[in-house]
mmCIF entry with sequence, helices, sheets and N, C-alpha, C, O atoms, coordinates in Angstrom:
data_MODEL
# 
_entry.id   MODEL 
# 
_entity.id                         1 
_entity.type                       polymer 
_entity.pdbx_number_of_molecules   1 
# 
_entity_poly.entity_id                      1 
_entity_poly.type                           'polypeptide(L)' 
_entity_poly.nstd_linkage                   no 
_entity_poly.nstd_monomer                   no 
_entity_poly.pdbx_seq_one_letter_code       MGELTDKIKGNVNEAIGKAKQQSDNPATRDEGAGQELKGKAQQFAGKVKGALGDDI 
_entity_poly.pdbx_seq_one_letter_code_can   MGELTDKIKGNVNEAIGKAKQQSDNPATRDEGAGQELKGKAQQFAGKVKGALGDDI 
_entity_poly.pdbx_strand_id                 A 
# 
loop_
_entity_poly_seq.entity_id 
_entity_poly_seq.num 
_entity_poly_seq.mon_id 
_entity_poly_seq.hetero 
1 1  MET n 
1 2  GLY n 
1 3  GLU n 
1 4  LEU n 
1 5  THR n 
1 6  ASP n 
1 7  LYS n 
1 8  ILE n 
1 9  LYS n 
1 10 GLY n 
1 11 ASN n 
1 12 VAL n 
1 13 ASN n 
1 14 GLU n 
1 15 ALA n 
1 16 ILE n 
1 17 GLY n 
1 18 LYS n 
1 19 ALA n 
1 20 LYS n 
1 21 GLN n 
1 22 GLN n 
1 23 SER n 
1 24 ASP n 
1 25 ASN n 
1 26 PRO n 
1 27 ALA n 
1 28 THR n 
1 29 ARG n 
1 30 ASP n 
1 31 GLU n 
1 32 GLY n 
1 33 ALA n 
1 34 GLY n 
1 35 GLN n 
1 36 GLU n 
1 37 LEU n 
1 38 LYS n 
1 39 GLY n 
1 40 LYS n 
1 41 ALA n 
1 42 GLN n 
1 43 GLN n 
1 44 PHE n 
1 45 ALA n 
1 46 GLY n 
1 47 LYS n 
1 48 VAL n 
1 49 LYS n 
1 50 GLY n 
1 51 ALA n 
1 52 LEU n 
1 53 GLY n 
1 54 ASP n 
1 55 ASP n 
1 56 ILE n 
# 
_struct_asym.id          A 
_struct_asym.entity_id   1 
# 
loop_
_struct_conf.conf_type_id 
_struct_conf.id 
_struct_conf.pdbx_PDB_helix_id 
_struct_conf.beg_label_comp_id 
_struct_conf.beg_label_asym_id 
_struct_conf.beg_label_seq_id 
_struct_conf.pdbx_beg_PDB_ins_code 
_struct_conf.end_label_comp_id 
_struct_conf.end_label_asym_id 
_struct_conf.end_label_seq_id 
_struct_conf.pdbx_end_PDB_ins_code 
_struct_conf.beg_auth_comp_id 
_struct_conf.beg_auth_asym_id 
_struct_conf.beg_auth_seq_id 
_struct_conf.end_auth_comp_id 
_struct_conf.end_auth_asym_id 
_struct_conf.end_auth_seq_id 
_struct_conf.pdbx_PDB_helix_class 
_struct_conf.details 
_struct_conf.pdbx_PDB_helix_length 
HELX_P HELX_P1 AA1 GLY A 2  ? LYS A 20 ? GLY A 2  LYS A 20 1 ? 19 
HELX_P HELX_P2 AA2 PRO A 26 ? LEU A 52 ? PRO A 26 LEU A 52 1 ? 27 
# 
_struct_conf_type.id          HELX_P 
_struct_conf_type.criteria    ? 
_struct_conf_type.reference   ? 
# 
loop_
_atom_site.group_PDB 
_atom_site.id 
_atom_site.type_symbol 
_atom_site.label_atom_id 
_atom_site.label_alt_id 
_atom_site.label_comp_id 
_atom_site.label_asym_id 
_atom_site.label_entity_id 
_atom_site.label_seq_id 
_atom_site.pdbx_PDB_ins_code 
_atom_site.Cartn_x 
_atom_site.Cartn_y 
_atom_site.Cartn_z 
_atom_site.occupancy 
_atom_site.B_iso_or_equiv 
_atom_site.pdbx_formal_charge 
_atom_site.auth_seq_id 
_atom_site.auth_comp_id 
_atom_site.auth_asym_id 
_atom_site.auth_atom_id 
_atom_site.pdbx_PDB_model_num 
ATOM 1   N N  . MET A 1 1  ? 48.759 -28.941 104.146 1.00 0.00 ? 1  MET A N  1 
ATOM 2   C CA . MET A 1 1  ? 48.437 -30.168 103.437 1.00 0.00 ? 1  MET A CA 1 
ATOM 3   C C  . MET A 1 1  ? 49.589 -31.168 103.505 1.00 0.00 ? 1  MET A C  1 
ATOM 4   O O  . MET A 1 1  ? 49.352 -32.374 103.565 1.00 0.00 ? 1  MET A O  1 
ATOM 5   N N  . GLY A 1 2  ? 50.814 -30.691 103.498 1.00 0.00 ? 2  GLY A N  1 
ATOM 6   C CA . GLY A 1 2  ? 51.965 -31.582 103.551 1.00 0.00 ? 2  GLY A CA 1 
ATOM 7   C C  . GLY A 1 2  ? 52.026 -32.363 104.841 1.00 0.00 ? 2  GLY A C  1 
ATOM 8   O O  . GLY A 1 2  ? 52.475 -33.509 104.866 1.00 0.00 ? 2  GLY A O  1 
ATOM 9   N N  . GLU A 1 3  ? 51.578 -31.748 105.900 1.00 0.00 ? 3  GLU A N  1 
ATOM 10  C CA . GLU A 1 3  ? 51.581 -32.418 107.205 1.00 0.00 ? 3  GLU A CA 1 
ATOM 11  C C  . GLU A 1 3  ? 50.710 -33.671 107.165 1.00 0.00 ? 3  GLU A C  1 
ATOM 12  O O  . GLU A 1 3  ? 51.152 -34.755 107.544 1.00 0.00 ? 3  GLU A O  1 
ATOM 13  N N  . LEU A 1 4  ? 49.497 -33.518 106.712 1.00 0.00 ? 4  LEU A N  1 
ATOM 14  C CA . LEU A 1 4  ? 48.560 -34.642 106.666 1.00 0.00 ? 4  LEU A CA 1 
ATOM 15  C C  . LEU A 1 4  ? 49.049 -35.729 105.712 1.00 0.00 ? 4  LEU A C  1 
ATOM 16  O O  . LEU A 1 4  ? 48.948 -36.917 106.019 1.00 0.00 ? 4  LEU A O  1 
ATOM 17  N N  . THR A 1 5  ? 49.574 -35.330 104.567 1.00 0.00 ? 5  THR A N  1 
ATOM 18  C CA . THR A 1 5  ? 50.081 -36.289 103.586 1.00 0.00 ? 5  THR A CA 1 
ATOM 19  C C  . THR A 1 5  ? 51.215 -37.112 104.171 1.00 0.00 ? 5  THR A C  1 
ATOM 20  O O  . THR A 1 5  ? 51.236 -38.334 104.024 1.00 0.00 ? 5  THR A O  1 
ATOM 21  N N  . ASP A 1 6  ? 52.159 -36.450 104.834 1.00 0.00 ? 6  ASP A N  1 
ATOM 22  C CA . ASP A 1 6  ? 53.285 -37.165 105.435 1.00 0.00 ? 6  ASP A CA 1 
ATOM 23  C C  . ASP A 1 6  ? 52.814 -38.120 106.520 1.00 0.00 ? 6  ASP A C  1 
ATOM 24  O O  . ASP A 1 6  ? 53.316 -39.239 106.619 1.00 0.00 ? 6  ASP A O  1 
ATOM 25  N N  . LYS A 1 7  ? 51.865 -37.696 107.325 1.00 0.00 ? 7  LYS A N  1 
ATOM 26  C CA . LYS A 1 7  ? 51.372 -38.562 108.392 1.00 0.00 ? 7  LYS A CA 1 
ATOM 27  C C  . LYS A 1 7  ? 50.662 -39.790 107.819 1.00 0.00 ? 7  LYS A C  1 
ATOM 28  O O  . LYS A 1 7  ? 50.831 -40.897 108.330 1.00 0.00 ? 7  LYS A O  1 
ATOM 29  N N  . ILE A 1 8  ? 49.879 -39.602 106.776 1.00 0.00 ? 8  ILE A N  1 
ATOM 30  C CA . ILE A 1 8  ? 49.171 -40.731 106.157 1.00 0.00 ? 8  ILE A CA 1 
ATOM 31  C C  . ILE A 1 8  ? 50.165 -41.697 105.528 1.00 0.00 ? 8  ILE A C  1 
ATOM 32  O O  . ILE A 1 8  ? 50.082 -42.906 105.747 1.00 0.00 ? 8  ILE A O  1 
ATOM 33  N N  . LYS A 1 9  ? 51.108 -41.168 104.746 1.00 0.00 ? 9  LYS A N  1 
ATOM 34  C CA . LYS A 1 9  ? 52.117 -42.023 104.129 1.00 0.00 ? 9  LYS A CA 1 
ATOM 35  C C  . LYS A 1 9  ? 52.916 -42.759 105.196 1.00 0.00 ? 9  LYS A C  1 
ATOM 36  O O  . LYS A 1 9  ? 53.249 -43.933 105.035 1.00 0.00 ? 9  LYS A O  1 
ATOM 37  N N  . GLY A 1 10 ? 53.218 -42.066 106.274 1.00 0.00 ? 10 GLY A N  1 
ATOM 38  C CA . GLY A 1 10 ? 53.954 -42.690 107.367 1.00 0.00 ? 10 GLY A CA 1 
ATOM 39  C C  . GLY A 1 10 ? 53.191 -43.841 107.988 1.00 0.00 ? 10 GLY A C  1 
ATOM 40  O O  . GLY A 1 10 ? 53.761 -44.901 108.252 1.00 0.00 ? 10 GLY A O  1 
ATOM 41  N N  . ASN A 1 11 ? 51.911 -43.639 108.222 1.00 0.00 ? 11 ASN A N  1 
ATOM 42  C CA . ASN A 1 11 ? 51.087 -44.707 108.793 1.00 0.00 ? 11 ASN A CA 1 
ATOM 43  C C  . ASN A 1 11 ? 51.016 -45.911 107.867 1.00 0.00 ? 11 ASN A C  1 
ATOM 44  O O  . ASN A 1 11 ? 51.078 -47.055 108.318 1.00 0.00 ? 11 ASN A O  1 
ATOM 45  N N  . VAL A 1 12 ? 50.885 -45.652 106.572 1.00 0.00 ? 12 VAL A N  1 
ATOM 46  C CA . VAL A 1 12 ? 50.796 -46.748 105.603 1.00 0.00 ? 12 VAL A CA 1 
ATOM 47  C C  . VAL A 1 12 ? 52.113 -47.522 105.563 1.00 0.00 ? 12 VAL A C  1 
ATOM 48  O O  . VAL A 1 12 ? 52.114 -48.751 105.628 1.00 0.00 ? 12 VAL A O  1 
ATOM 49  N N  . ASN A 1 13 ? 53.240 -46.797 105.457 1.00 0.00 ? 13 ASN A N  1 
ATOM 50  C CA . ASN A 1 13 ? 54.533 -47.475 105.405 1.00 0.00 ? 13 ASN A CA 1 
ATOM 51  C C  . ASN A 1 13 ? 54.811 -48.254 106.686 1.00 0.00 ? 13 ASN A C  1 
ATOM 52  O O  . ASN A 1 13 ? 55.365 -49.352 106.639 1.00 0.00 ? 13 ASN A O  1 
ATOM 53  N N  . GLU A 1 14 ? 54.435 -47.696 107.810 1.00 0.00 ? 14 GLU A N  1 
ATOM 54  C CA . GLU A 1 14 ? 54.653 -48.388 109.073 1.00 0.00 ? 14 GLU A CA 1 
ATOM 55  C C  . GLU A 1 14 ? 53.826 -49.678 109.138 1.00 0.00 ? 14 GLU A C  1 
ATOM 56  O O  . GLU A 1 14 ? 54.328 -50.714 109.573 1.00 0.00 ? 14 GLU A O  1 
ATOM 57  N N  . ALA A 1 15 ? 52.581 -49.616 108.714 1.00 0.00 ? 15 ALA A N  1 
ATOM 58  C CA . ALA A 1 15 ? 51.717 -50.804 108.732 1.00 0.00 ? 15 ALA A CA 1 
ATOM 59  C C  . ALA A 1 15 ? 52.224 -51.881 107.774 1.00 0.00 ? 15 ALA A C  1 
ATOM 60  O O  . ALA A 1 15 ? 52.257 -53.060 108.125 1.00 0.00 ? 15 ALA A O  1 
ATOM 61  N N  . ILE A 1 16 ? 52.616 -51.481 106.573 1.00 0.00 ? 16 ILE A N  1 
ATOM 62  C CA . ILE A 1 16 ? 53.133 -52.449 105.604 1.00 0.00 ? 16 ILE A CA 1 
ATOM 63  C C  . ILE A 1 16 ? 54.433 -53.060 106.117 1.00 0.00 ? 16 ILE A C  1 
ATOM 64  O O  . ILE A 1 16 ? 54.660 -54.262 105.984 1.00 0.00 ? 16 ILE A O  1 
ATOM 65  N N  . GLY A 1 17 ? 55.276 -52.226 106.699 1.00 0.00 ? 17 GLY A N  1 
ATOM 66  C CA . GLY A 1 17 ? 56.533 -52.719 107.252 1.00 0.00 ? 17 GLY A CA 1 
ATOM 67  C C  . GLY A 1 17 ? 56.310 -53.739 108.350 1.00 0.00 ? 17 GLY A C  1 
ATOM 68  O O  . GLY A 1 17 ? 56.993 -54.762 108.398 1.00 0.00 ? 17 GLY A O  1 
ATOM 69  N N  . LYS A 1 18 ? 55.359 -53.471 109.231 1.00 0.00 ? 18 LYS A N  1 
ATOM 70  C CA . LYS A 1 18 ? 55.054 -54.422 110.305 1.00 0.00 ? 18 LYS A CA 1 
ATOM 71  C C  . LYS A 1 18 ? 54.540 -55.743 109.732 1.00 0.00 ? 18 LYS A C  1 
ATOM 72  O O  . LYS A 1 18 ? 54.878 -56.815 110.234 1.00 0.00 ? 18 LYS A O  1 
ATOM 73  N N  . ALA A 1 19 ? 53.731 -55.664 108.688 1.00 0.00 ? 19 ALA A N  1 
ATOM 74  C CA . ALA A 1 19 ? 53.208 -56.881 108.065 1.00 0.00 ? 19 ALA A CA 1 
ATOM 75  C C  . ALA A 1 19 ? 54.335 -57.685 107.418 1.00 0.00 ? 19 ALA A C  1 
ATOM 76  O O  . ALA A 1 19 ? 54.363 -58.911 107.527 1.00 0.00 ? 19 ALA A O  1 
ATOM 77  N N  . LYS A 1 20 ? 55.255 -57.008 106.750 1.00 0.00 ? 20 LYS A N  1 
ATOM 78  C CA . LYS A 1 20 ? 56.377 -57.702 106.105 1.00 0.00 ? 20 LYS A CA 1 
ATOM 79  C C  . LYS A 1 20 ? 57.282 -58.382 107.127 1.00 0.00 ? 20 LYS A C  1 
ATOM 80  O O  . LYS A 1 20 ? 57.910 -59.395 106.819 1.00 0.00 ? 20 LYS A O  1 
ATOM 81  N N  . GLN A 1 21 ? 57.352 -57.846 108.315 1.00 0.00 ? 21 GLN A N  1 
ATOM 82  C CA . GLN A 1 21 ? 58.206 -58.441 109.340 1.00 0.00 ? 21 GLN A CA 1 
ATOM 83  C C  . GLN A 1 21 ? 57.669 -59.778 109.835 1.00 0.00 ? 21 GLN A C  1 
ATOM 84  O O  . GLN A 1 21 ? 58.381 -60.507 110.527 1.00 0.00 ? 21 GLN A O  1 
ATOM 85  N N  . GLN A 1 22 ? 56.452 -60.106 109.502 1.00 0.00 ? 22 GLN A N  1 
ATOM 86  C CA . GLN A 1 22 ? 55.850 -61.387 109.897 1.00 0.00 ? 22 GLN A CA 1 
ATOM 87  C C  . GLN A 1 22 ? 56.199 -62.502 108.908 1.00 0.00 ? 22 GLN A C  1 
ATOM 88  O O  . GLN A 1 22 ? 55.805 -63.652 109.104 1.00 0.00 ? 22 GLN A O  1 
ATOM 89  N N  . SER A 1 23 ? 56.934 -62.163 107.849 1.00 0.00 ? 23 SER A N  1 
ATOM 90  C CA . SER A 1 23 ? 57.278 -63.121 106.799 1.00 0.00 ? 23 SER A CA 1 
ATOM 91  C C  . SER A 1 23 ? 58.300 -64.151 107.291 1.00 0.00 ? 23 SER A C  1 
ATOM 92  O O  . SER A 1 23 ? 59.024 -63.912 108.258 1.00 0.00 ? 23 SER A O  1 
ATOM 93  N N  . ASP A 1 24 ? 58.343 -65.282 106.619 1.00 0.00 ? 24 ASP A N  1 
ATOM 94  C CA . ASP A 1 24 ? 59.353 -66.302 106.903 1.00 0.00 ? 24 ASP A CA 1 
ATOM 95  C C  . ASP A 1 24 ? 60.671 -65.992 106.192 1.00 0.00 ? 24 ASP A C  1 
ATOM 96  O O  . ASP A 1 24 ? 61.715 -66.540 106.546 1.00 0.00 ? 24 ASP A O  1 
ATOM 97  N N  . ASN A 1 25 ? 60.620 -65.127 105.205 1.00 0.00 ? 25 ASN A N  1 
ATOM 98  C CA . ASN A 1 25 ? 61.797 -64.772 104.421 1.00 0.00 ? 25 ASN A CA 1 
ATOM 99  C C  . ASN A 1 25 ? 62.600 -63.682 105.144 1.00 0.00 ? 25 ASN A C  1 
ATOM 100 O O  . ASN A 1 25 ? 62.069 -62.600 105.395 1.00 0.00 ? 25 ASN A O  1 
ATOM 101 N N  . PRO A 1 26 ? 63.866 -63.947 105.481 1.00 0.00 ? 26 PRO A N  1 
ATOM 102 C CA . PRO A 1 26 ? 64.680 -62.945 106.195 1.00 0.00 ? 26 PRO A CA 1 
ATOM 103 C C  . PRO A 1 26 ? 64.840 -61.634 105.427 1.00 0.00 ? 26 PRO A C  1 
ATOM 104 O O  . PRO A 1 26 ? 64.859 -60.561 106.031 1.00 0.00 ? 26 PRO A O  1 
ATOM 105 N N  . ALA A 1 27 ? 64.956 -61.713 104.110 1.00 0.00 ? 27 ALA A N  1 
ATOM 106 C CA . ALA A 1 27 ? 65.105 -60.490 103.319 1.00 0.00 ? 27 ALA A CA 1 
ATOM 107 C C  . ALA A 1 27 ? 63.847 -59.635 103.403 1.00 0.00 ? 27 ALA A C  1 
ATOM 108 O O  . ALA A 1 27 ? 63.931 -58.410 103.489 1.00 0.00 ? 27 ALA A O  1 
ATOM 109 N N  . THR A 1 28 ? 62.696 -60.269 103.379 1.00 0.00 ? 28 THR A N  1 
ATOM 110 C CA . THR A 1 28 ? 61.431 -59.547 103.482 1.00 0.00 ? 28 THR A CA 1 
ATOM 111 C C  . THR A 1 28 ? 61.277 -58.936 104.873 1.00 0.00 ? 28 THR A C  1 
ATOM 112 O O  . THR A 1 28 ? 60.779 -57.820 105.016 1.00 0.00 ? 28 THR A O  1 
ATOM 113 N N  . ARG A 1 29 ? 61.708 -59.679 105.902 1.00 0.00 ? 29 ARG A N  1 
ATOM 114 C CA . ARG A 1 29 ? 61.660 -59.136 107.270 1.00 0.00 ? 29 ARG A CA 1 
ATOM 115 C C  . ARG A 1 29 ? 62.538 -57.887 107.389 1.00 0.00 ? 29 ARG A C  1 
ATOM 116 O O  . ARG A 1 29 ? 62.136 -56.893 107.993 1.00 0.00 ? 29 ARG A O  1 
ATOM 117 N N  . ASP A 1 30 ? 63.736 -57.947 106.809 1.00 0.00 ? 30 ASP A N  1 
ATOM 118 C CA . ASP A 1 30 ? 64.635 -56.791 106.855 1.00 0.00 ? 30 ASP A CA 1 
ATOM 119 C C  . ASP A 1 30 ? 64.040 -55.600 106.104 1.00 0.00 ? 30 ASP A C  1 
ATOM 120 O O  . ASP A 1 30 ? 64.114 -54.459 106.562 1.00 0.00 ? 30 ASP A O  1 
ATOM 121 N N  . GLU A 1 31 ? 63.451 -55.886 104.949 1.00 0.00 ? 31 GLU A N  1 
ATOM 122 C CA . GLU A 1 31 ? 62.793 -54.831 104.171 1.00 0.00 ? 31 GLU A CA 1 
ATOM 123 C C  . GLU A 1 31 ? 61.662 -54.211 104.973 1.00 0.00 ? 31 GLU A C  1 
ATOM 124 O O  . GLU A 1 31 ? 61.473 -52.995 104.955 1.00 0.00 ? 31 GLU A O  1 
ATOM 125 N N  . GLY A 1 32 ? 60.916 -55.042 105.673 1.00 0.00 ? 32 GLY A N  1 
ATOM 126 C CA . GLY A 1 32 ? 59.809 -54.558 106.495 1.00 0.00 ? 32 GLY A CA 1 
ATOM 127 C C  . GLY A 1 32 ? 60.286 -53.662 107.617 1.00 0.00 ? 32 GLY A C  1 
ATOM 128 O O  . GLY A 1 32 ? 59.653 -52.650 107.919 1.00 0.00 ? 32 GLY A O  1 
ATOM 129 N N  . ALA A 1 33 ? 61.404 -54.028 108.240 1.00 0.00 ? 33 ALA A N  1 
ATOM 130 C CA . ALA A 1 33 ? 61.945 -53.197 109.317 1.00 0.00 ? 33 ALA A CA 1 
ATOM 131 C C  . ALA A 1 33 ? 62.353 -51.824 108.779 1.00 0.00 ? 33 ALA A C  1 
ATOM 132 O O  . ALA A 1 33 ? 62.114 -50.801 109.420 1.00 0.00 ? 33 ALA A O  1 
ATOM 133 N N  . GLY A 1 34 ? 62.962 -51.817 107.609 1.00 0.00 ? 34 GLY A N  1 
ATOM 134 C CA . GLY A 1 34 ? 63.338 -50.551 106.989 1.00 0.00 ? 34 GLY A CA 1 
ATOM 135 C C  . GLY A 1 34 ? 62.131 -49.715 106.618 1.00 0.00 ? 34 GLY A C  1 
ATOM 136 O O  . GLY A 1 34 ? 62.134 -48.496 106.794 1.00 0.00 ? 34 GLY A O  1 
ATOM 137 N N  . GLN A 1 35 ? 61.108 -50.361 106.110 1.00 0.00 ? 35 GLN A N  1 
ATOM 138 C CA . GLN A 1 35 ? 59.904 -49.642 105.714 1.00 0.00 ? 35 GLN A CA 1 
ATOM 139 C C  . GLN A 1 35 ? 59.177 -49.082 106.937 1.00 0.00 ? 35 GLN A C  1 
ATOM 140 O O  . GLN A 1 35 ? 58.607 -47.993 106.875 1.00 0.00 ? 35 GLN A O  1 
ATOM 141 N N  . GLU A 1 36 ? 59.196 -49.815 108.035 1.00 0.00 ? 36 GLU A N  1 
ATOM 142 C CA . GLU A 1 36 ? 58.584 -49.320 109.255 1.00 0.00 ? 36 GLU A CA 1 
ATOM 143 C C  . GLU A 1 36 ? 59.314 -48.071 109.754 1.00 0.00 ? 36 GLU A C  1 
ATOM 144 O O  . GLU A 1 36 ? 58.681 -47.103 110.176 1.00 0.00 ? 36 GLU A O  1 
ATOM 145 N N  . LEU A 1 37 ? 60.646 -48.099 109.702 1.00 0.00 ? 37 LEU A N  1 
ATOM 146 C CA . LEU A 1 37 ? 61.425 -46.922 110.107 1.00 0.00 ? 37 LEU A CA 1 
ATOM 147 C C  . LEU A 1 37 ? 61.148 -45.729 109.193 1.00 0.00 ? 37 LEU A C  1 
ATOM 148 O O  . LEU A 1 37 ? 61.057 -44.589 109.649 1.00 0.00 ? 37 LEU A O  1 
ATOM 149 N N  . LYS A 1 38 ? 61.018 -46.010 107.900 1.00 0.00 ? 38 LYS A N  1 
ATOM 150 C CA . LYS A 1 38 ? 60.687 -44.944 106.948 1.00 0.00 ? 38 LYS A CA 1 
ATOM 151 C C  . LYS A 1 38 ? 59.348 -44.315 107.309 1.00 0.00 ? 38 LYS A C  1 
ATOM 152 O O  . LYS A 1 38 ? 59.188 -43.095 107.258 1.00 0.00 ? 38 LYS A O  1 
ATOM 153 N N  . GLY A 1 39 ? 58.397 -45.152 107.670 1.00 0.00 ? 39 GLY A N  1 
ATOM 154 C CA . GLY A 1 39 ? 57.084 -44.649 108.059 1.00 0.00 ? 39 GLY A CA 1 
ATOM 155 C C  . GLY A 1 39 ? 57.145 -43.777 109.297 1.00 0.00 ? 39 GLY A C  1 
ATOM 156 O O  . GLY A 1 39 ? 56.483 -42.742 109.371 1.00 0.00 ? 39 GLY A O  1 
ATOM 157 N N  . LYS A 1 40 ? 57.940 -44.195 110.268 1.00 0.00 ? 40 LYS A N  1 
ATOM 158 C CA . LYS A 1 40 ? 58.089 -43.388 111.482 1.00 0.00 ? 40 LYS A CA 1 
ATOM 159 C C  . LYS A 1 40 ? 58.734 -42.045 111.162 1.00 0.00 ? 40 LYS A C  1 
ATOM 160 O O  . LYS A 1 40 ? 58.355 -41.019 111.728 1.00 0.00 ? 40 LYS A O  1 
ATOM 161 N N  . ALA A 1 41 ? 59.711 -42.052 110.252 1.00 0.00 ? 41 ALA A N  1 
ATOM 162 C CA . ALA A 1 41 ? 60.362 -40.802 109.853 1.00 0.00 ? 41 ALA A CA 1 
ATOM 163 C C  . ALA A 1 41 ? 59.380 -39.884 109.127 1.00 0.00 ? 41 ALA A C  1 
ATOM 164 O O  . ALA A 1 41 ? 59.400 -38.671 109.335 1.00 0.00 ? 41 ALA A O  1 
ATOM 165 N N  . GLN A 1 42 ? 58.526 -40.450 108.282 1.00 0.00 ? 42 GLN A N  1 
ATOM 166 C CA . GLN A 1 42 ? 57.526 -39.646 107.583 1.00 0.00 ? 42 GLN A CA 1 
ATOM 167 C C  . GLN A 1 42 ? 56.531 -39.036 108.566 1.00 0.00 ? 42 GLN A C  1 
ATOM 168 O O  . GLN A 1 42 ? 56.129 -37.883 108.413 1.00 0.00 ? 42 GLN A O  1 
ATOM 169 N N  . GLN A 1 43 ? 56.141 -39.802 109.559 1.00 0.00 ? 43 GLN A N  1 
ATOM 170 C CA . GLN A 1 43 ? 55.217 -39.267 110.558 1.00 0.00 ? 43 GLN A CA 1 
ATOM 171 C C  . GLN A 1 43 ? 55.877 -38.125 111.325 1.00 0.00 ? 43 GLN A C  1 
ATOM 172 O O  . GLN A 1 43 ? 55.240 -37.111 111.609 1.00 0.00 ? 43 GLN A O  1 
ATOM 173 N N  . PHE A 1 44 ? 57.145 -38.294 111.656 1.00 0.00 ? 44 PHE A N  1 
ATOM 174 C CA . PHE A 1 44 ? 57.867 -37.244 112.365 1.00 0.00 ? 44 PHE A CA 1 
ATOM 175 C C  . PHE A 1 44 ? 57.956 -35.981 111.502 1.00 0.00 ? 44 PHE A C  1 
ATOM 176 O O  . PHE A 1 44 ? 57.769 -34.868 111.994 1.00 0.00 ? 44 PHE A O  1 
ATOM 177 N N  . ALA A 1 45 ? 58.245 -36.171 110.206 1.00 0.00 ? 45 ALA A N  1 
ATOM 178 C CA . ALA A 1 45 ? 58.304 -35.027 109.296 1.00 0.00 ? 45 ALA A CA 1 
ATOM 179 C C  . ALA A 1 45 ? 56.961 -34.304 109.252 1.00 0.00 ? 45 ALA A C  1 
ATOM 180 O O  . ALA A 1 45 ? 56.914 -33.075 109.203 1.00 0.00 ? 45 ALA A O  1 
ATOM 181 N N  . GLY A 1 46 ? 55.884 -35.059 109.268 1.00 0.00 ? 46 GLY A N  1 
ATOM 182 C CA . GLY A 1 46 ? 54.553 -34.454 109.287 1.00 0.00 ? 46 GLY A CA 1 
ATOM 183 C C  . GLY A 1 46 ? 54.313 -33.645 110.546 1.00 0.00 ? 46 GLY A C  1 
ATOM 184 O O  . GLY A 1 46 ? 53.709 -32.573 110.500 1.00 0.00 ? 46 GLY A O  1 
ATOM 185 N N  . LYS A 1 47 ? 54.787 -34.161 111.674 1.00 0.00 ? 47 LYS A N  1 
ATOM 186 C CA . LYS A 1 47 ? 54.634 -33.420 112.936 1.00 0.00 ? 47 LYS A CA 1 
ATOM 187 C C  . LYS A 1 47 ? 55.441 -32.134 112.914 1.00 0.00 ? 47 LYS A C  1 
ATOM 188 O O  . LYS A 1 47 ? 54.985 -31.099 113.400 1.00 0.00 ? 47 LYS A O  1 
ATOM 189 N N  . VAL A 1 48 ? 56.636 -32.200 112.351 1.00 0.00 ? 48 VAL A N  1 
ATOM 190 C CA . VAL A 1 48 ? 57.481 -31.000 112.258 1.00 0.00 ? 48 VAL A CA 1 
ATOM 191 C C  . VAL A 1 48 ? 56.821 -29.968 111.357 1.00 0.00 ? 48 VAL A C  1 
ATOM 192 O O  . VAL A 1 48 ? 56.768 -28.783 111.688 1.00 0.00 ? 48 VAL A O  1 
ATOM 193 N N  . LYS A 1 49 ? 56.315 -30.430 110.207 1.00 0.00 ? 49 LYS A N  1 
ATOM 194 C CA . LYS A 1 49 ? 55.633 -29.508 109.309 1.00 0.00 ? 49 LYS A CA 1 
ATOM 195 C C  . LYS A 1 49 ? 54.427 -28.873 109.988 1.00 0.00 ? 49 LYS A C  1 
ATOM 196 O O  . LYS A 1 49 ? 54.147 -27.691 109.788 1.00 0.00 ? 49 LYS A O  1 
ATOM 197 N N  . GLY A 1 50 ? 53.720 -29.651 110.782 1.00 0.00 ? 50 GLY A N  1 
ATOM 198 C CA . GLY A 1 50 ? 52.571 -29.105 111.505 1.00 0.00 ? 50 GLY A CA 1 
ATOM 199 C C  . GLY A 1 50 ? 52.987 -28.043 112.498 1.00 0.00 ? 50 GLY A C  1 
ATOM 200 O O  . GLY A 1 50 ? 52.319 -27.019 112.645 1.00 0.00 ? 50 GLY A O  1 
ATOM 201 N N  . ALA A 1 51 ? 54.091 -28.291 113.176 1.00 0.00 ? 51 ALA A N  1 
ATOM 202 C CA . ALA A 1 51 ? 54.572 -27.331 114.171 1.00 0.00 ? 51 ALA A CA 1 
ATOM 203 C C  . ALA A 1 51 ? 55.067 -26.051 113.511 1.00 0.00 ? 51 ALA A C  1 
ATOM 204 O O  . ALA A 1 51 ? 54.965 -24.968 114.089 1.00 0.00 ? 51 ALA A O  1 
ATOM 205 N N  . LEU A 1 52 ? 55.610 -26.179 112.289 1.00 0.00 ? 52 LEU A N  1 
ATOM 206 C CA . LEU A 1 52 ? 56.131 -25.012 111.581 1.00 0.00 ? 52 LEU A CA 1 
ATOM 207 C C  . LEU A 1 52 ? 55.118 -24.410 110.620 1.00 0.00 ? 52 LEU A C  1 
ATOM 208 O O  . LEU A 1 52 ? 55.412 -23.419 109.952 1.00 0.00 ? 52 LEU A O  1 
ATOM 209 N N  . GLY A 1 53 ? 53.966 -24.979 110.545 1.00 0.00 ? 53 GLY A N  1 
ATOM 210 C CA . GLY A 1 53 ? 52.917 -24.436 109.679 1.00 0.00 ? 53 GLY A CA 1 
ATOM 211 C C  . GLY A 1 53 ? 53.145 -24.699 108.213 1.00 0.00 ? 53 GLY A C  1 
ATOM 212 O O  . GLY A 1 53 ? 52.801 -23.862 107.378 1.00 0.00 ? 53 GLY A O  1 
ATOM 213 N N  . ASP A 1 54 ? 53.721 -25.852 107.870 1.00 0.00 ? 54 ASP A N  1 
ATOM 214 C CA . ASP A 1 54 ? 53.982 -26.251 106.470 1.00 0.00 ? 54 ASP A CA 1 
ATOM 215 C C  . ASP A 1 54 ? 54.919 -25.269 105.759 1.00 0.00 ? 54 ASP A C  1 
ATOM 216 O O  . ASP A 1 54 ? 54.884 -25.184 104.532 1.00 0.00 ? 54 ASP A O  1 
ATOM 217 N N  . ASP A 1 55 ? 55.734 -24.546 106.474 1.00 0.00 ? 55 ASP A N  1 
ATOM 218 C CA . ASP A 1 55 ? 56.642 -23.585 105.847 1.00 0.00 ? 55 ASP A CA 1 
ATOM 219 C C  . ASP A 1 55 ? 57.941 -24.213 105.369 1.00 0.00 ? 55 ASP A C  1 
ATOM 220 O O  . ASP A 1 55 ? 58.775 -23.531 104.773 1.00 0.00 ? 55 ASP A O  1 
ATOM 221 N N  . ILE A 1 56 ? 58.124 -25.514 105.625 1.00 0.00 ? 56 ILE A N  1 
ATOM 222 C CA . ILE A 1 56 ? 59.371 -26.143 105.185 1.00 0.00 ? 56 ILE A CA 1 
ATOM 223 C C  . ILE A 1 56 ? 59.156 -26.916 103.922 1.00 0.00 ? 56 ILE A C  1 
ATOM 224 O O  . ILE A 1 56 ? 60.094 -27.516 103.398 1.00 0.00 ? 56 ILE A O  1 
# 
């Protein structure tokens, strides 16, 4: 279950981050870039959990 949850959260954070990067506000763009990276990390964690069978 953790695998799927991490992948979903990752997709959501990545999408929100990409949307924030379209802002005219530099601070919001920077926040969006960070959120997109967080989403990618969550997706990676989900893949690792899937490979290890949610044992981590």
